[in-house]
C-alpha positions as CSV (number, residue, x, y, z in Angstrom):
1,M,46.8,-143.1,-21.8
2,T,45.6,-145.4,-24.5
3,S,44.3,-148.8,-23.8
4,P,46.0,-151.8,-25.6
5,A,44.4,-153.0,-28.7
6,R,42.0,-156.0,-28.3
7,P,43.2,-159.3,-29.8
8,A,41.5,-160.5,-33.0
9,T,38.8,-162.9,-32.0
10,T,37.2,-164.1,-35.2
11,A,38.7,-165.9,-38.1
12,E,38.0,-162.9,-40.3
13,D,39.6,-160.5,-37.8
14,M,42.7,-162.7,-37.6
15,L,43.1,-163.0,-41.4
16,A,42.5,-159.2,-41.8
17,A,45.0,-158.2,-39.1
18,S,48.1,-156.1,-39.8
19,A,50.0,-159.4,-39.3
20,P,47.5,-162.0,-40.6
21,H,47.5,-165.1,-38.4
22,I,45.6,-168.3,-37.5
23,Q,45.1,-169.2,-33.9
24,N,44.9,-173.0,-33.2
25,A,45.9,-174.1,-36.7
26,T,45.4,-177.8,-35.7
27,G,41.7,-177.1,-35.1
28,F,41.0,-173.9,-37.0
29,P,37.3,-174.4,-38.1
30,A,36.7,-171.5,-40.5
31,L,37.8,-173.3,-43.7
32,K,36.7,-172.7,-47.3
33,D,35.9,-175.6,-49.6
34,W,38.5,-175.8,-52.3
35,G,36.9,-178.7,-54.1
36,A,37.9,-182.2,-55.2
37,Q,41.5,-183.0,-55.6
38,P,42.4,-183.0,-59.3
39,D,44.0,-186.0,-61.0
40,A,42.4,-188.5,-58.6
41,L,43.6,-192.1,-59.0
42,E,41.5,-193.5,-56.2
43,G,39.1,-192.2,-53.5
44,Q,37.5,-188.8,-53.5
45,S,39.9,-186.4,-51.8
46,R,38.6,-183.0,-51.1
47,S,40.6,-179.9,-50.1
48,S,39.7,-177.0,-47.9
49,G,41.7,-174.3,-46.3
50,R,42.3,-170.6,-45.7
51,L,44.6,-168.3,-47.5
52,L,46.7,-166.4,-44.9
53,Y,48.6,-164.1,-47.4
54,K,49.1,-163.6,-51.1
55,A,51.6,-161.2,-52.6
56,H,49.9,-160.0,-55.8
57,E,53.1,-158.8,-57.4
58,T,55.0,-162.2,-57.0
59,G,52.2,-164.7,-56.5
60,S,53.8,-166.0,-53.3
61,E,51.2,-167.2,-50.8
62,S,50.8,-168.9,-47.5
63,G,47.9,-170.6,-45.7
64,L,46.4,-173.6,-44.2
65,W,45.5,-176.6,-46.3
66,V,43.4,-179.7,-45.3
67,C,42.8,-182.7,-47.5
68,T,40.8,-185.9,-47.0
69,P,41.9,-189.4,-47.9
70,G,42.6,-190.5,-51.4
71,R,45.4,-190.9,-54.0
72,W,46.2,-188.6,-56.9
73,R,49.0,-187.4,-59.2
74,L,50.6,-184.1,-58.7
75,R,53.1,-181.7,-60.2
76,I,54.5,-178.9,-58.0
77,E,54.7,-175.8,-60.1
78,R,56.5,-173.5,-57.6
79,D,58.8,-174.2,-54.6
80,E,56.5,-175.2,-51.8
81,F,57.3,-175.5,-48.1
82,C,54.9,-177.5,-46.0
83,H,54.7,-178.1,-42.3
84,F,52.2,-180.9,-41.6
85,I,50.4,-180.6,-38.3
86,S,48.1,-183.6,-38.4
87,G,47.2,-186.6,-40.5
88,H,49.1,-189.3,-42.4
89,A,50.2,-189.5,-46.0
90,L,52.8,-190.9,-48.4
91,Y,54.3,-188.8,-51.2
92,R,56.2,-190.9,-53.8
93,S,58.2,-189.1,-56.5
94,D,58.3,-190.4,-60.1
95,E,61.8,-191.5,-59.3
96,G,60.5,-193.9,-56.6
97,E,61.6,-191.9,-53.5
98,A,58.9,-192.2,-50.8
99,T,58.4,-189.6,-48.0
100,E,56.1,-190.5,-45.1
101,I,54.1,-187.6,-43.8
102,T,53.1,-187.5,-40.1
103,P,52.4,-184.7,-37.7
104,G,55.5,-182.5,-37.4
105,T,56.9,-183.3,-40.8
106,A,58.4,-180.3,-42.6
107,I,59.2,-180.7,-46.3
108,L,60.2,-178.6,-49.3
109,F,58.9,-179.7,-52.6
110,P,61.0,-178.0,-55.3
111,A,59.3,-176.6,-58.4
112,G,58.9,-179.3,-61.0
113,W,58.5,-182.2,-58.4
114,T,56.2,-184.8,-59.8
115,G,54.7,-187.9,-58.3
116,E,51.7,-189.2,-56.3
117,C,50.2,-188.5,-52.9
118,L,48.3,-191.1,-50.9
119,V,46.5,-189.6,-48.0
120,T,45.4,-192.3,-45.5
121,E,44.3,-190.0,-42.7
122,T,43.1,-186.4,-43.3
123,I,46.2,-184.1,-43.5
124,R,46.5,-180.6,-42.4
125,N,49.4,-178.4,-43.2
126,L,50.7,-174.9,-43.2
127,Y,52.3,-174.0,-46.5
128,F,54.3,-171.4,-48.3
129,L,54.5,-171.1,-52.1
130,T,57.2,-169.0,-53.7
């Protein structure tokens, strides 16, 4: 009789598992510094996160992204689904449509979406890029 496999206990074990995963995404501490947010308009937003998966043949990816307060311009290059799990922000499209981001917000930004993001409380989201 074989004993059951032990659950992954470290961040590296979880991310290298046959089904990569992140336990406690709201407090996952093993983040990598992804640098200053480009196109800053005010503040000094910094991003960090962890890549959960990347398909090398298609470029699709998923992961955890964290960003500190600030405001910047952005253009979404690929369809991007986000599920925000903490923080507060406001995304405003160039057409003037505003979307408030709070914990639990799920949003799909279609490829080509342009506008601004204003983060007022550090945001944390799980994302999927196609």
